[in-house]
N, C-alpha and C positions, 0 to 999 in steps of 0.2 A: 623422726624417720618413722615407719613403719616398723616393728617389729616380725620379719623373716623368717617366721614359727608355723606350722603345721599346728589353727589357732583352734576356736571353734567356730571357723567359719565355712560347716559341713552343709551340704546339702539339706539337711532340716532347714538348716535358717530362712526359708522359700516357704515353711510353712504358710507365714505369715500369710503372704500373696495367693497359696493356692487357698485358708479358710476363707478369703474374701467374699467365693461361691461355692457356701457349705452344701446346698440343695442340690449343686449340677454336681459336684467332687463324691456325693456317698450316692447319685444316683449311675455315674459311671462305675463306681464299684461294683454296687449291685449288680448290672451290666459284665462285669470282669467274670465275679462269683457265675451269674448264673451259664456265661458263656464257658466255664470252665465245666460246669456241673454238666453241660450240654453233650461237654465232647467225651468225658467221663463215661457219662451215662450211654453216649452211643455205641460203645463197648461191652456194656453190660449188657446192651438189647441185642449184641452180636451175639454175647454169649447164649441168653436166650435163643436166641435163631437159632441155634445149634446144636445147641440138647435138647432143648424141649419143640425145633422144630423138624430141622434134617433127622439127629438122631433119632429122634422117638416118631417121623415120618410122619407130624402133624401139621399140616398143610395151612390149616386155620392157627394155628401159631404161629408160624411161618409167617403166612400175610400180614398178621397182626404184629410181627414183631419188626416185620421188614419197614413197614408204612409208617409206622413210630420211629424208628432208625430213622429215617426222609426228612419226620418233621421235626423233631429233636436236632439234625444235621442244618434246616435251613434256618431254625432258631438260632443256635453259636451263628454260624454266619454272618445273619444280620446284627448280633450282637459283637461280634469282633468287628465290624465295619460301621456300628455308634461305638464301640469304645475308643477305637485305632482315631476315629475322627473326631472326637468329643477329648480325648487326651491329648490331641497336637494341640486343638485349639485353644484348651488348658492352660499348657505350658509354652507357646505364645503369647498368652494375658500376663501370665507369669515371668516372661521374660522383658513385655512391658514395661510394668512395676516397677522390675527391680532397674534395670536401665533408668529408667525415668530420674528414682532414689537415689541411685549411685551420684548422677551428673546434679539433680538439686542438692546431695550430698556438698558433694566438690564444691558448689559456689556457696555455702557457709563457713569452709574450714577460710584459716584466717594465712594471710601472707606468710607465714612461718612455714605454714606445710608446706607449700608451694615452691618457699626457697632452697629447703632443705629436700624437695624428692626432684627429681630429675622427671623433666615432660614426657618423658619414651615410656619412663616406667608407669604412674598413670593414664595413660591414653593405652597403655598394654591392659590396663584392669578394662576400658571402656570399648575397647574392641576385641584382642583375641581371647580376652577371657570371656565376657560373655557371651562371646562366639560358643567358646568352648560348653557352655551351660544351654546356649540353645539351642545345640543338636542334640544334647543327651532333654531334654526336654520334650522340641517336637517333633525327634525320629524316633527314639528309645523311650520314653516315657511310657508310648504301649505297649510294647513288649516287655517294660519290666509289670507294669500292673495286672497284665494277664499274663507274665510267666507265673508273678508270685501269687493269684489265686487260683493257675492248673496247677501249682505243684503240689500244697495239703488237698486238692481236690483225687487228685490220682490216684495218692496213697492211700488214701479213704474208699476209694474206689477200689484199689488192691487189693486190701482189708476186705472187703465187701465181697468182693468174688471169690477168693477163697483168701481164711488169715492164713493157711500154713505157707501158699505163696505167698502173699504179702509180708507175711517174717522172714520169708528168705530171699524176698527183694530188699528189703531194708536191714541186711546186713552190713551191706557198703556204706551207711551211713554215718559212721563217725569218722572212716573215716576221709569221708567226702566232706562232713563239717571243720573236721582238722584243715582242710588243704584249702577249702575255700576261707578258712578264718586268717588263717598264714597269708593269702594269694591280698586278700583284703587290707594285712598291712602293709606290706611288699612295697605291692602297688600304689597303695596309698600314700608312699613315699617320693618312689619313683614318681611320678606324676607329679606330683609338689615340687621334687626336682624340673621334670621338664616345663611347668607354669616358669619358675626361676630362668632357665634357662629359653625359654622362648620370651618373656619378657626385656633380657637385657637385649638379646637382637632387635628389640625392636625398639628400645630407650636410643644402643647406640644407633642406628640407622637416623630416626627420629634427630638425634646431633649431630650426625653429618651432613643430612639435610641443611637442615639451619645453616650451619657453619660452612658448607661446599666455598661459599667465596673467603674463606679466611684459610681455609683448607689450599686451594687450588692456586691462592697467592703465592703461600713459602712453599707449598709444595710437599706436601706430606701427605699426600694420596697414597703412596706407599704404607706409610704409618698406618691410617685410619683401615685401608684394603688389609692387612696385615693381624690389626685389631678385630675386625670385623669377623676374615676366617675363623678367628682363635675362638670366638664365642661361636659362631656358623658349629662348631667341628665338638664345640663341648654340648653344644645344643643337639649331634649328632646321636652323642654317647650316650646323653639321656634319655633320648627316643627307642636306642638301641639294647638299653638295660631292659629300659618297661616294656619293648614287645621279647626281651626272652623270658622274663615274668609271665607272661601270656601265653610260650611259648612247653612252657611245664605245667601250666596249671590245665591248660583245658584236653589235650593227652591224654591228661592224667585222670580227671576227668572222665573220659570217653571210656577209658580201661574202666576203670570203674563202674559204667556203664554197660560194656561186656561181661566182667563177673557178676553182676547182678543176674544180667539173663541167663547164664551159666546157671545160675543156682535155681534160678523157677523151674530153669526146665529139668536141671537134676531129682529136686523134689520133686515138681509134675509128673515125672517120669514115674514115680513109685510110689504115691499117695494116691495117684486120678484113677480111675476106673477108666474104658474105652469109650464110655457114654457119656463124657466129662469132657470132652476132646473141650469143648467150647470153650469149659473155665480155663483150659490153658490158654487157647488162641488170646483169652480176652486176656488173660494176662499179661502176657507178650505185651500186648497194643497198649496197656496199660501201662505196663513198663516202660514204652516207648514216652509215653505222657511224660511219666514222671520225672525223665532227663532227659524232654524234651526245652523243659525250661532254662535247663543250665546249659543247654546248648544255645540256645536262644540267646540267654545272656550273655556268650558269650562274645556274640555280636557288639552287643551294648556297654559291655563289662569297663572296656580298658574308656568307652566314651562318659561311662559312670564317674570311673578313678578321677580321668581330666579334669574332669564337671565338677569334682569334689575339691579338688586341687583348684580351681578355675577360683568354684566358690571363695579357700580359706584364703587367697588373696586379696578378691574383690572386697571379703569383710574385712579386712586390714584398711579400708579405708574407711570402710563403712561404720568403724568403731572407732576410729579416727572424730574428735572429738574438737571442736570448734576452737580457738584462744579469744577467740573475739567472738561476743554475741552480748546481746540485750541484758539488760535485769530483768527479773519475774514481774517487778513494778517497778517501769521504770518511771521518773520525773520524767511529767509535760512540761513542753519550751513550746512556743509558738513562736514569732518571726524576733532571732537569737540580734542581740545589740553586738554580738563578734568580738566581745575581751577574751584574749588567749593567754593564761596565766599557766608557767612548770613553773610547778610549786616542789621545790628539791628533787628531781629529777634524774632516777638512775635507770639508766639500762644496760643489759647483755645479752649480747648474743651469746649461749651456750655459758661458758666460765672465762669470757671477754667481755668483761664491762666498756662499754665504749662511750656512755654518758654519765659523769659524775659530780650530782649533785647541781643540773642547772637552777635555776633562778633566772624567769623572765617574764616580766610581765607584758603582753602588745595591746593597745587599749586601741576602742573599738574605732575601726574605719583606717588606724595607720598602715601603715606601709612598713615593713621591717624586713632589711637583708640578712638575711646567714652567710658570712665568706669564711674560709678556711682553706686548711689545704685537703688536701686528698685524705679520706679517710679519718679526720676528726670529728665526723659524728653529727653532718649540716645534712643528711639526708635523713638520719634516725631521729633526729627534732623533730623534721617536718612529718614523718610518716608516722608520729607519737601524736602531733596535732590531729590528722584525720583517722586518726583511734586505727590503725592499722595494726600496729603492735599497742600493747599496755604498757607500761614504767616498769622495773624493777622496782624499784621505790621511789615511791614519791607520788605527786599527783597529778596530770593535764585537768586544765580547769577552762570552760568557756560561760562567762558571764559568772562567774564564783562556782560553780554547777564543776562535778567533778566527773568527768565523761565518761565513765566507767557507769553510771544513774543514771543516763537518760540513752532513750530509745538510739539506737545505731545507725537504723534506716531515720527518722528525723530530724535526723542531727545530719546524715552525710546528702539529706538534702541541702542541706544549705551550707555543703560545704562545695568550691568546686577544684580542679584539680589539674593542672597542665602541665605534664612530663616533661622530662629532659630528652627521650626519646618517644614522644608521642605513638599511640599503639590506633592504627585506623583498622576499621572491619572492613572485607566483600562488603559492597552495595553500592551508594551514587554517592557523591559529596553532598547531599545535601541529608542523606539521612544519614553520613554521620556527623551534620551538625545538627540532627536534631536527637542523637544518640541519649545525651542527658536530659530533652525532654519533648519523649515521643511525639506529644501532645500539637504540638507548636504547629503554626500553622505559613503555608509559604509564603505570608506577606513578615511574620517575626524574620522565618529564617531570612527571607530577601534583606530586609534591615539590618541586622546581625551581620549577615556578608557585607555589605558596604561599608560598613562603621570598620571591619578590623581589614575590609582590602581584598576580601576574599572576591568580590563580584570580577575582577582582574584576572584574577584565577579562573575563574569560571568560563568567560570567558575567550580562553585558549582551545575550548574547544567547543567542537557541533550542538553535544548535547546540555550544555552549562551546566548547572549545578544537578542534573540528570547524568553526567558520566559518570559509568564505572569506573572503581577505582578496586586494585586487589588490595585482598588481606593481608595487610602490612602499611598498604602505599605506595607501593609499591611501582613506580610511575610516576610518581610528583617527587617533585624535590622534598629535603630538607628542611625550609624555607615552609614550602605552600599546604606541608605535613603539617607545622608545627601554627602554622595559620590555620588552619581546620581546627587544631585542637583551644586555640586560644577561643575562635568562635563558639565551639562544641560550650567554654566556661564558661559567656557569653549572655548565651541563649538561656543555659539553668538561671541565670543572676542568684549566683550563693551571698552570703554575708560573710562569709570567710577562705579565701584564697590561697591555693598554696601554688606557686608557681620556680618548676626548676629550669632555669636560665638553660639554654645550650642553641648559642650562637655562634659557634667558633668558624665551623662549616658552612655560612651560610653567608652569601652575595654580598653586598654591602647593599644594595639598595632593599633586597627581601626583610633584611636587617630593620631597613628606614621601616616599612611598613610594618613588620611585628612590633617593634620601640612603637608606634606610634597604635596599634590595637592592644598593648599593653597598658598605654594610658587608660584607656579608654575601661578596660577591664579593669585595672586596679583602684578606680575609682570609686571613693564610699565605702570601699574592702576594706573589712582587716586582712591582711595581707603578708606573707612570708615567700619572700623569694631567694630562694639559692641563687645565689649571684657567680655567676664565672665572668665577667667584666665589669671593669671596675666604673664604668658610662649605667649600667644598669643598678650597680648599688647606691649611685648617687641620684640614684630615682629614687631612694628610698627613704622614709620620712629619719629614719635608726639604723646604720650598721651595728649586725654582732658579729664580731668576729669569735670563732671558738678554732680550738688548738686540742686538741687531744684529749677530747672529751669534755672541754674545760671552756666557761666564755673569758675573755681574759683583755676583751676592752669593746665597749662599746661609745658611740659619738655618731653624731653626721659625719658624711664624709670630708667637707673642708676642717671639723674639727681633727680626725682619725690621719686624715694627710700632714698636720700642721706638728706632729709629735714622731718620732723617733719610736715608733710599734709596731708589734706587729704585721698591723694594715700596710700603714706603711710599707716594710719588708715586702711584704706578697704583690702588693702594683709595683714596686721597684723590681723584684725577682717573674715580674709576665707572669704570677701566676692568676693575677687578675687581667684580663684585655684591656690595655690602655685606652682604649676608642671610645 
């Protein structure tokens, strides 16, 4: 599970997306500097207009200063529009790249990550956290860039205007720096807590929606509502604390601005002659420009801190490394024969070892059924064969080659998996069949559907194979979902098949359809069946009984039922359906 700390995930981590457009970024930064110079320069022109024009009664100088003021102000307005538009577009390009990379990275992470992490936590990274970063990049980035250019430009202009007035204004700089540093550290921690709390709320909502049937069946609505209220209230407290920090910081900055203005007016009244009234006026307005960035940032600073905390959360996912990956130099493979060998395989979930030195060889094209009590290690063995996990010790080999030496994509192209509870995606029946082979033609889909008996299912709907189904296959029976899953695997024509049988809640006619489809699917392929029924186990060439992580019995169904052993006790105890 990712470490819930404020780590390396700062907004600076986004710089690699920004540097993909170096010329555009450089141009926008130059435009921002030019816009800042235009704003501050216009007030220096006002000083000239007053001192050298109005006070000196020089109409020519006044006209030239005013004309220059209009031109410089217009240029500043145009540059401001260009920077705002350009920075907003750049921000959206960054978000596009970040969202794509985050989702791409999620698809490479190992099954262990998803089994250890709550779905709602992951969803929060892709939704609320990315949205927080998007807000600051699309709305706040122009303000941040122009404010960062304007602040030093205003300070320089203050000193150019009159160094004495400039130094008087800067007496508030040390306390402003200390105050900003305090705010940065405190607000970062507060906003990180806000992101943590909203992620908990999102996770609880996702879990509640997914399990609503169970919640209502067992009348636990009040418990889940109570838990939601607790999480929601914790989120409110975190947000209130973050806003309290803001309510201290920004009024304090405004107070420092007032003190700086008083200092400038007091010094100016004592050191400037009456003929330099324009210098005092320019100093006043330049001082306002110097504090304007801080006040402008007040609108986006909370967004910035929230985005920084969100980026820290996103980085927890981006920094997660997949446990299962292809080697740098994989061994080449063509069409597999399909011999599977488990060579002294140990496997542990954390500190709990569930397989203890498994030794098993499945010949090419053979069908082996794995049976045993729940929690004995059956599904783990199948997941190791699919290389969803790697052994803690030992090795899983295909055709004598360690799976860790093969290209993972090429290996899984020749692997078919039918899950106990098959997952269907939103789309049509045909699209779900094509999931393992998108390029399959309509004739191929129709042929496979007839082989597994799906044509009868399609005839129930006016649109046939183009009938839309919702996510998860809701609207279809368990047996129909299983038939689609078998057809999907058969269309891929795998060399190795892993089938997690689940027919306990399926009516007998549909079960017969599934059994006929299964016969076609198993033919000529190396197959591992996690069997829940005796009829399915008997279909296998050999039955392997696993108990508490060890193989305790092997043989055909007839051989194992003939002796008093674990398999017969499973059958007698109805742990294997008798049908």
